C-alpha positions in Angstrom: 21.9 36.2 -37.6 22.7 34.0 -34.3 19.7 34.2 -31.6 20.4 34.2 -27.8 18.0 32.8 -24.9 16.9 35.8 -23.7 14.4 34.6 -20.5 11.8 32.3 -19.7 8.0 33.5 -20.3 4.8 31.4 -18.8 2.3 32.0 -21.1 -0.4 28.8 -20.7 -3.7 29.3 -18.6 -3.3 28.3 -15.3 -5.6 25.0 -14.2 -6.8 27.0 -11.6 -7.9 29.9 -14.2 -10.5 26.6 -16.4 -11.7 26.0 -13.2 -12.6 29.3 -12.7 -14.6 29.4 -16.1 -15.6 25.7 -15.3 -16.1 24.1 -19.4 -14.1 22.0 -21.5 -10.9 23.3 -23.2 -8.6 21.6 -25.9 -5.9 23.3 -23.2 -3.4 22.3 -25.8 -5.0 24.2 -28.8 -5.6 27.3 -25.8 -1.9 27.2 -25.1 -0.5 27.4 -29.2 -3.5 29.9 -29.5 -2.1 32.4 -26.8 1.7 31.7 -27.6 1.2 32.3 -31.6 -0.4 35.7 -29.8 2.4 36.2 -27.6 4.4 36.0 -30.9 3.0 38.4 -32.7 2.9 41.1 -29.9 6.5 40.5 -29.4 9.0 43.2 -31.3 11.0 42.0 -34.2 13.5 39.8 -33.5 12.1 37.9 -30.7 10.5 34.7 -30.7 8.7 32.6 -27.7 9.0 28.5 -27.7 5.9 26.2 -26.9 8.5 24.9 -24.1 8.7 29.0 -22.6 12.2 29.6 -23.7 12.4 33.0 -25.0 15.2 33.5 -27.6 15.6 37.9 -29.8 18.2 38.2 -32.3 21.8 39.1 -31.1 21.0 42.9 -32.2 17.6 43.1 -29.7 18.8 40.9 -27.1 19.4 43.7 -24.3 15.5 44.9 -24.8 14.6 41.3 -25.0 15.7 40.4 -21.9 13.7 43.6 -20.4 10.3 43.5 -22.4 7.1 43.3 -19.8 5.7 39.9 -20.3 3.2 40.1 -18.4 1.6 43.7 -20.0 2.1 41.4 -22.9 0.4 38.5 -21.8 -2.6 40.8 -20.9 -3.1 41.9 -24.1 -4.3 38.7 -24.7 -8.1 37.7 -24.7 -7.8 34.5 -22.7 -11.4 34.3 -23.5 -12.1 34.7 -26.8 -9.2 32.2 -27.6 -11.5 30.0 -25.1 -14.5 30.3 -26.6 -13.2 29.3 -30.4 -11.9 26.4 -28.5 -14.4 24.7 -25.9 -15.0 21.4 -26.1 
């Protein structure tokens, strides 16, 4: 089934947050881990690519456009991911 673009998701951890926690992290690995968790939380047929573009199968595209990405991101334990990717 064809996938259609349904939005853009800003999933990367901000530089301000890194500065706030004050440690050195493998930021690429952190972003990859956040993206992996986000895609696990996304409904079936919806996927976010590394560039932030969200795609959905045609039959769930309308529901995908209504996803509250901030709420999904809020379910991810960023501090745990940071703990796993500190240098």
